[in-house]
VEXTORTOR-781057 format. One line per 8 residues: number of its first residue (from 1); for each residue y, z, x of N, C-alpha, C. Coordinates in steps of 0.2 Angstrom, whole numbers, padded with zeros to 4 digits. Layout:
! VEXTORTOR-781057
NUM = Y,Z,X,Y,Z,X,Y,Z,X; ...
END
This chain:
! VEXTORTOR-781057
1 = 0788,0421,1075,0791,0414,1074,0792,0411,1068; 0801,0409,1068,0802,0409,1061,0803,0400,1063; 0798,0396,1063,0800,0390,1064,0799,0384,1058; 0799,0381,1058,0795,0376,1053,0791,0369,1058; 0787,0369,1053,0781,0361,1056,0784,0356,1058; 0791,0352,1057,0794,0349,1060,0797,0351,1067; 0799,0358,1068,0801,0360,1075,0796,0361,1080; 0789,0362,1075,0784,0366,1080,0781,0358,1082
9 = 0780,0355,1076,0776,0346,1079,0779,0345,1085; 0787,0344,1087,0791,0340,1090,0790,0346,1097; 0789,0353,1095,0791,0355,1102,0784,0357,1105; 0779,0356,1102,0771,0358,1107,0767,0354,1105; 0767,0348,1101,0764,0343,1100,0765,0337,1102; 0772,0337,1105,0778,0332,1106,0776,0323,1102; 0774,0327,1095,0774,0324,1089,0780,0323,1084; 0783,0316,1081,0785,0317,1075,0785,0320,1070
17 = 0785,0323,1065,0784,0327,1061,0779,0319,1054; 0781,0313,1055,0777,0310,1050,0773,0306,1055; 0770,0309,1061,0765,0307,1066,0758,0310,1065; 0760,0315,1063,0754,0322,1062,0749,0319,1060; 0745,0320,1060,0737,0319,1054,0738,0326,1051; 0732,0326,1046,0731,0330,1040,0729,0337,1044; 0726,0335,1048,0724,0343,1051,0728,0345,1057; 0732,0343,1059,0737,0345,1064,0741,0346,1061
25 = 0743,0344,1053,0749,0348,1048,0747,0356,1047; 0740,0354,1047,0738,0359,1044,0738,0366,1047; 0735,0366,1054,0737,0369,1058,0741,0372,1058; 0748,0368,1061,0757,0371,1061,0759,0374,1057; 0754,0373,1049,0758,0378,1045,0753,0382,1044; 0749,0383,1048,0743,0388,1048,0748,0396,1053; 0753,0392,1059,0755,0396,1062,0762,0399,1061; 0765,0393,1057,0771,0398,1055,0771,0401,1049
33 = 0764,0402,1043,0759,0407,1040,0757,0413,1044; 0755,0410,1049,0752,0416,1049,0746,0419,1048; 0742,0410,1048,0737,0412,1043,0729,0410,1048; 0725,0411,1050,0720,0409,1052,0717,0402,1049; 0715,0397,1054,0712,0391,1051,0703,0392,1051; 0699,0398,1055,0692,0396,1055,0690,0397,1050; 0684,0394,1046,0681,0394,1041,0674,0397,1042; 0669,0397,1038,0662,0399,1038,0661,0391,1032
41 = 0659,0386,1039,0657,0379,1038,0653,0381,1033; 0649,0384,1033,0639,0385,1032,0640,0387,1021; 0647,0393,1023,0647,0393,1017,0650,0388,1011; 0654,0382,1015,0658,0377,1011,0652,0373,1009; 0648,0371,1015,0641,0365,1013,0637,0367,1009; 0637,0374,1009,0629,0375,1006,0627,0373,1000; 0634,0372,0996,0632,0374,0990,0634,0364,0989; 0633,0359,0992,0634,0351,0991,0627,0350,0991
49 = 0621,0354,0993,0616,0351,0996,0610,0350,0986; 0606,0347,0987,0604,0348,0980,0596,0347,0982; 0592,0349,0977,0587,0350,0978,0581,0343,0982; 0583,0335,0985,0581,0332,0987,0583,0332,0993; 0589,0335,0994,0593,0335,1001,0590,0342,1004; 0587,0346,1001,0583,0353,1003,0578,0351,1006; 0574,0348,1002,0566,0344,1001,0567,0342,1008; 0570,0336,1008,0570,0334,1017,0572,0338,1024
57 = 0576,0342,1022,0578,0346,1026,0571,0351,1029; 0567,0353,1024,0562,0356,1025,0556,0351,1029; 0555,0347,1025,0550,0341,1028,0551,0339,1036; 0560,0339,1038,0561,0337,1043,0559,0343,1048; 0562,0348,1044,0561,0354,1050,0552,0355,1051; 0548,0353,1046,0542,0354,1048,0538,0350,1052; 0540,0343,1050,0540,0337,1053,0542,0338,1061; 0548,0341,1062,0546,0340,1070,0547,0347,1075
65 = 0541,0351,1071,0539,0357,1075,0534,0354,1078; 0530,0359,1086,0525,0360,1087,0518,0364,1084; 0520,0366,1078,0515,0372,1073,0512,0362,1069; 0519,0358,1065,0514,0353,1061,0511,0349,1068; 0514,0347,1073,0511,0344,1080,0503,0345,1080; 0503,0352,1082,0495,0354,1085,0492,0355,1079; 0493,0356,1075,0489,0356,1066,0488,0350,1066; 0492,0344,1066,0490,0335,1065,0484,0336,1069
73 = 0485,0338,1075,0480,0335,1081,0471,0337,1079; 0472,0345,1076,0469,0348,1075,0464,0344,1069; 0468,0341,1062,0466,0340,1058,0464,0331,1060; 0467,0328,1063,0463,0322,1069,0456,0324,1071; 0459,0327,1074,0450,0331,1079,0445,0329,1074; 0445,0335,1070,0441,0337,1063,0440,0331,1060; 0445,0327,1055,0443,0321,1053,0438,0317,1058; 0437,0316,1064,0436,0312,1068,0428,0315,1068
81 = 0427,0321,1069,0421,0325,1073,0417,0325,1065; 0422,0326,1058,0416,0326,1053,0413,0319,1052; 0418,0312,1053,0417,0305,1052,0409,0305,1059; 0411,0306,1064,0408,0303,1070,0399,0308,1070; 0401,0315,1071,0395,0316,1074,0393,0319,1068; 0396,0322,1064,0391,0327,1059,0391,0321,1053; 0392,0317,1050,0391,0312,1045,0383,0307,1048; 0385,0306,1053,0381,0302,1057,0384,0293,1053
89 = 0376,0290,1050,0377,0286,1048,0382,0286,1040; 0380,0290,1037,0383,0293,1031,0391,0294,1030; 0394,0294,1036,0401,0293,1038,0406,0291,1032; 0411,0295,1027,0415,0293,1022,0419,0286,1027; 0422,0285,1033,0426,0283,1035,0426,0281,1043; 0417,0278,1043,0415,0275,1051,0421,0274,1057; 0418,0273,1062,0425,0271,1067,0426,0264,1065; 0430,0262,1067,0435,0265,1068,0441,0267,1065
97 = 0438,0269,1060,0443,0273,1057,0449,0272,1054; 0447,0267,1050,0452,0262,1045,0454,0267,1040; 0452,0271,1037,0455,0274,1031,0459,0279,1034; 0457,0283,1039,0461,0288,1042,0467,0284,1045; 0468,0277,1048,0472,0272,1051,0477,0272,1045; 0475,0270,1037,0477,0270,1031,0482,0277,1029; 0480,0283,1030,0485,0288,1028,0487,0292,1034; 0487,0289,1039,0491,0289,1043,0499,0285,1043
105 = 0498,0279,1040,0502,0275,1042,0506,0277,1036; 0505,0278,1029,0506,0279,1023,0511,0287,1023; 0509,0292,1028,0512,0299,1028,0518,0297,1034; 0518,0291,1037,0525,0289,1043,0528,0285,1039; 0524,0281,1033,0530,0277,1031,0533,0280,1026; 0532,0288,1024,0536,0291,1021,0539,0296,1023; 0537,0301,1028,0540,0305,1033,0547,0301,1036; 0544,0296,1038,0550,0293,1043,0558,0293,1039
113 = 0559,0289,1034,0565,0291,1031,0567,0297,1028; 0563,0300,1025,0566,0308,1026,0570,0310,1030; 0566,0312,1037,0567,0313,1043,0576,0309,1043; 0575,0303,1042,0582,0300,1042,0586,0303,1038; 0585,0304,1034,0591,0306,1026,0592,0313,1030; 0587,0316,1034,0588,0323,1034,0594,0321,1041; 0591,0319,1046,0598,0318,1051,0603,0316,1051; 0605,0313,1047,0611,0306,1043,0614,0313,1038
121 = 0610,0315,1038,0614,0324,1032,0620,0328,1037; 0613,0329,1042,0614,0334,1049,0621,0330,1052; 0619,0325,1055,0628,0322,1057,0634,0321,1054; 0634,0322,1046,0641,0321,1043,0643,0329,1044; 0637,0333,1041,0640,0340,1044,0640,0342,1053; 0638,0339,1056,0642,0340,1063,0649,0337,1064; 0652,0331,1059,0656,0328,1059,0660,0333,1056; 0660,0338,1053,0662,0341,1049,0663,0349,1054
129 = 0660,0349,1059,0659,0355,1062,0664,0353,1068; 0663,0344,1070,0669,0344,1075,0677,0346,1073; 0677,0343,1067,0686,0344,1065,0686,0350,1064; 0682,0353,1061,0684,0363,1060,0685,0365,1068; 0679,0364,1071,0680,0365,1079,0689,0364,1083; 0690,0356,1081,0698,0355,1084,0702,0358,1084; 0701,0360,1075,0706,0362,1071,0708,0370,1076; 0702,0372,1074,0704,0380,1078,0706,0381,1087
137 = 0702,0374,1089,0705,0375,1097,0714,0374,1097; 0715,0369,1092,0721,0368,1090,0726,0373,1088; 0722,0378,1085,0728,0384,1082,0725,0390,1089; 0722,0388,1093,0722,0391,1098,0727,0389,1103; 0728,0384,1104,0732,0382,1109,0741,0381,1109; 0743,0381,1103,0748,0382,1099,0749,0390,1098; 0746,0394,1098,0748,0402,1098,0746,0403,1106; 0744,0402,1112,0743,0403,1118,0753,0398,1120
145 = 0753,0394,1116,0758,0393,1120,0765,0396,1116; 0766,0399,1110,0769,0403,1107,0769,0409,1113; 0765,0413,1112,0764,0419,1117,0768,0419,1124; 0767,0413,1128,0770,0411,1133,0777,0408,1131; 0780,0407,1126,0787,0407,1124,0789,0413,1125; 0786,0419,1121,0790,0424,1118,0788,0427,1126; 0782,0427,1130,0782,0432,1136,0789,0427,1140; 0791,0421,1142,0796,0418,1145,0804,0421,1144
153 = 0805,0422,1136,0809,0426,1134,0811,0430,1137; 0802,0435,1135,0806,0442,1136,0808,0443,1145; 0803,0440,1149,0804,0440,1157,0814,0437,1156; 0816,0433,1151,0823,0430,1153,0826,0436,1152; 0826,0439,1148,0829,0445,1146,0828,0452,1149; 0824,0450,1153,0822,0457,1158,0827,0454,1164; 0826,0449,1165,0830,0447,1171,0838,0447,1168; 0839,0444,1165,0847,0447,1163,0848,0454,1163
161 = 0844,0459,1160,0848,0466,1161,0847,0469,1167; 0841,0465,1170,0842,0470,1179,0848,0467,1182; 0851,0459,1181,0856,0455,1182,0863,0460,1181; 0862,0465,1178,0868,0467,1172,0866,0474,1177; 0862,0477,1177,0865,0482,1179,0863,0481,1187; 0862,0476,1190,0864,0476,1197,0872,0476,1196; 0875,0474,1194,0881,0473,1192,0884,0479,1192; 0882,0482,1187,0885,0488,1188,0884,0492,1192
169 = 0878,0493,1195,0878,0494,1201,0883,0494,1207; 0884,0488,1207,0887,0486,1214,0895,0487,1212; 0897,0489,1205,0902,0492,1204,0904,0500,1206; 0898,0504,1204,0898,0510,1206,0897,0511,1215; 0895,0506,1217,0896,0507,1225,0902,0506,1226; 0904,0499,1226,0911,0499,1226,0917,0503,1226; 0916,0506,1221,0920,0513,1216,0919,0518,1222; 0913,0519,1224,0912,0527,1229,0916,0524,1237
177 = 0914,0516,1238,0915,0517,1244,0921,0516,1245; 0927,0514,1240,0934,0515,1237,0936,0522,1240; 0934,0527,1234,0934,0534,1235,0931,0537,1245; 0926,0535,1245,0926,0537,1253,0931,0533,1257; 0933,0527,1258,0936,0525,1263,0944,0528,1261; 0946,0530,1256,0953,0533,1257,0955,0538,1263; 0959,0538,1263,0960,0543,1271,0960,0550,1267; 0958,0554,1269,0958,0561,1263,0965,0565,1267
185 = 0965,0570,1261,0973,0573,1265,0972,0579,1267; 0972,0584,1270,0970,0589,1269,0976,0593,1268; 0977,0599,1264,0981,0604,1263,0982,0611,1265
END
């Protein structure tokens, strides 16, 4: 493939070179250079997280798990059991468990924004993944088109070669026919 990016843009994408987006230009250049476009996005994004990001991700990972839900149900059951049955009148948070409601409200007030921060970061990561997937898919399509062109050229050259061979055979048959159709003279 000894083509240039503008030629490939016109031929395979149907775009003028000045109308190419940066990812399309990068993919076409990688096709010209015969270089891969795939890369490990995890490696490139791993170094961009600070301590707060990692903590937010850990909280979101724990807060959105069945382990957290089941352990929190167990905690609530213990709290209610301890204040209602075990302590009776001397409970530190009697029914309707106002202190428990305060604790739950504070946990929810802190946990929700942290989880949203993690989700926003994951959404940004998903956008990077989607853009990378687009580039890899575009490169695959371009390579498939290049293979189709090569196969078409190969098939065309084979057909021309077979046509030439048939023409040669036809001439040989004609010569043989001329030899056989000449009257033979006996000596």
